[in-house]
N, C-alpha and C positions, 0 to 999 in steps of 0.2 A: 852617550857621548860619542864611544868608538864607532858606531853606525852611521852616523853623521860624518864624522873623518874620512870612513869608506866613502859613501858618498860623493863627500866633496873631491878627494881626489880621485877618484873616477871618473868625474863631470870635468875635472880640468884636464886629465888626459886624452880623453874621447876629444872635446874640442877643441884642442892642438891641432887636430888634421886625421886623427888615428883611424875614428869612427867615421870619415867621409873617405878614408880609401879601405875601408873593410876590416879595420885590424879591433879585435874584442879584447876590452878591457875587464879583469876578471879577478875575483879574488879567491882564487882556490889555490890549494896548496899544489907546488907541483911537482907531485909525487912520480913513480915508476909508472904506475898504472895512468893516473889521470895523463901524463906525456902521453901513455901512447894512443889512448882514445882519442886525443884533439884534431883538428881538423883544419880549422883556418886559423891565417894569422894571428896571434893570442900575445896579449901582455898581460901577465898574470903579478896581482901585487898582492904577495904573502904577510899578512901580520903575522909576526914571529917574536912582540919579544913587546910587553909593556908593564912600567914601573914608574913610582911617583916621582917628580922632582923634589926633595923636599927641603930645596931653598927658595922655594917660592912660596912655602907652607904661610898663613897667614892666619890671623886671629880676628874677633870681632863678626861684623855683618851689615848687613843693610837691612833698612823698613822696605814694605812695598807699599803704596796708598793706594785709593781707591779715588775713583771721580771727584769724591768730595775733599782729597786730602787727607782722609783718614785714615789710619796705618790700622791694614787689615791683616799683617804678616810679616815675617820676619824670616831674612834667608842669608844662611851660613854663609861664610867666606867660599870662595871655589877653591879646589885642588889641583893642580895640574898633573899632569901624568904625560910620559916620553911615550908614544906607540914606534913601534921601527917595522917597515916592512923590507922584504927581499922581494926587487922588480926583477922579473927575467923574461925576453923575448922568447917565441917561441915558433916557429917558421920553418919549409921544408931547406933552407939552406942556411947555413952558415954566416952569409953575406947579410940576410935577408934580416936575421936575430938580431944583427949587430947594426945595421940599417934602424931597427925598431929602438935599441936599447939606445942608438944618439939620437936620434927623435923625443925620447921618454926623458932624457937627461939635461936636453936644452929646455925642453918646458919645466921640469922640475927646478933646475937651478935658475930660471927666469925670475922666479918668486921666491920669498925671504919669508913667505906669509899666505896661507890659502888667502884667494880672495874674499871678501865679505859675502860679495853676489853669491856665493857657489855653497855659503855657511846656511845650514836648516837646523830648526827645533832650539835645543838651546844652546848651542854654539852659537846661534845669531839673535838670541834674548839677552844674552849676556852681553854683546858685543863689543866681546874683548879679542886680541891679536892671536891666531892660531897660527902660531911659528913650523916654517915648513925647510927641513934643511933638505937639500936632494942631494947632495954632495958627498952625505955619509961621512963628513969630517966627525972625528973625535966621538961615533957611538961605542958607547957600553954595555953596547947589546952580547952576544953571545959571535963567535965570529961566523960569516959564512959556511967556512969549509964543515965546522958543527951542526950548522942547521941541514947542509946537504944530506949531511952522513943522518942523522935524525928521521930524514924523510927518505932516505932509502934509496936516493936518487947519485948520479951522477955528479962531479964539480961541472960548473959552466958559468960562464961571464954573468954578472949579476949587479944590480946595484943596489947601497943600502940607502933606506930614506926613513928621518925621526920626522914626527909632526909631535909640537909640545900641543896640547891642548886642556883646555879648563875643564873640571865636572863640576855640573852645578851644584850648591849647596842644596843642603833639604831646606823647608820651608816650614816653617810653623806657624800656626793661626794667630793671632794676636786678639784679644779680648776688646768688646767693644769700646767707646771712649768712655769716659766718665761724666754724665750727664748732671748727678746728683752729687751734693755736700753729705759731708759728714755729721752721720746724725748724733747729737751727744743727749744724753739722760742721766739724771741726775737723780737719787735717793736712800735713807738708811736700809740698808738692805739686813744689816745686824738684828733692826729689829721687827722684821718682818713687814715692812712697810713698800710699798708698790712705789717704782721708780717714777719720775714725772713721766710725760709726754713726748716729752724731748724738744730738742729744739737744731735746726738746722743750721750749721757753720757755714752754707755756702748756700745761698737759693740760685734757682736757673733766673738765665735772664736779667741779673742783678750787675750793674757796673761793680768795676774796683773798688775796695774802702778807700777813704782820705784818709790820709796820715793819722788823723787818731782814731778811726774808727777800726772795726776789726770786723769778721765777715759777719757775725752774730745780732752788729748793730752799732752803735755808739758805745764807746769806752767812757767809763765816768773818770777824769782827770784829776788827779790827788794833789794835793796843793801843795806848791813848790815850798821847799825849808827856807825859814829867815836866815837871810846872808849877818856873817857876823862881820861887826864894826872890827878894826883895828883896836889894840890896845883891849878889847873883852879876853876878859878868861874864861877856857871853857869849865864849866863845873866839874 
């Protein structure tokens, strides 16, 4: 799921006009060594925080069917995670970096979710909305200054981007559909007798029983008790 979000974000920003203008969109961590070796204008999407959203955890699941309508597997419910990115622009001049950040900000804030056309893999298969917060409001992730200190670089302008994406639940294969009925055998085992050959309670290609019939055939109807007349005393 994480690599699918990476690909969707990179494609979203690249198709906003950055790729046509020669800007490279990467996922590298903006460390001091990396910054010293960069060449062309670059936009870095650094994923630095992943945490589950417990408020969206669900129970249950759903079934998966084959072409004939039979249940072939059962999938556990998806679990939602928040992925937080540090977006930075790198160019030869600060004004060029700010221009790149402005372009990235305009692109990200124009979408409340990742466009479905950009989703691949399990994200596309689930068909769920992948939320996108390009303004960085309400982030619970570590502060940008702490991230820069951990990277060993100098603090510079950056954007906080958060994506809420589902992680597909595990799939458990289901057994084949039942095509034969229950087989019942009766016999006196205490005296060493062998059980009978057995009688199947449900036969293949047999319609449902009538109200007076069971799965093994017509049932014996007991006579109704006689009605008592008024005045008769019960013995």
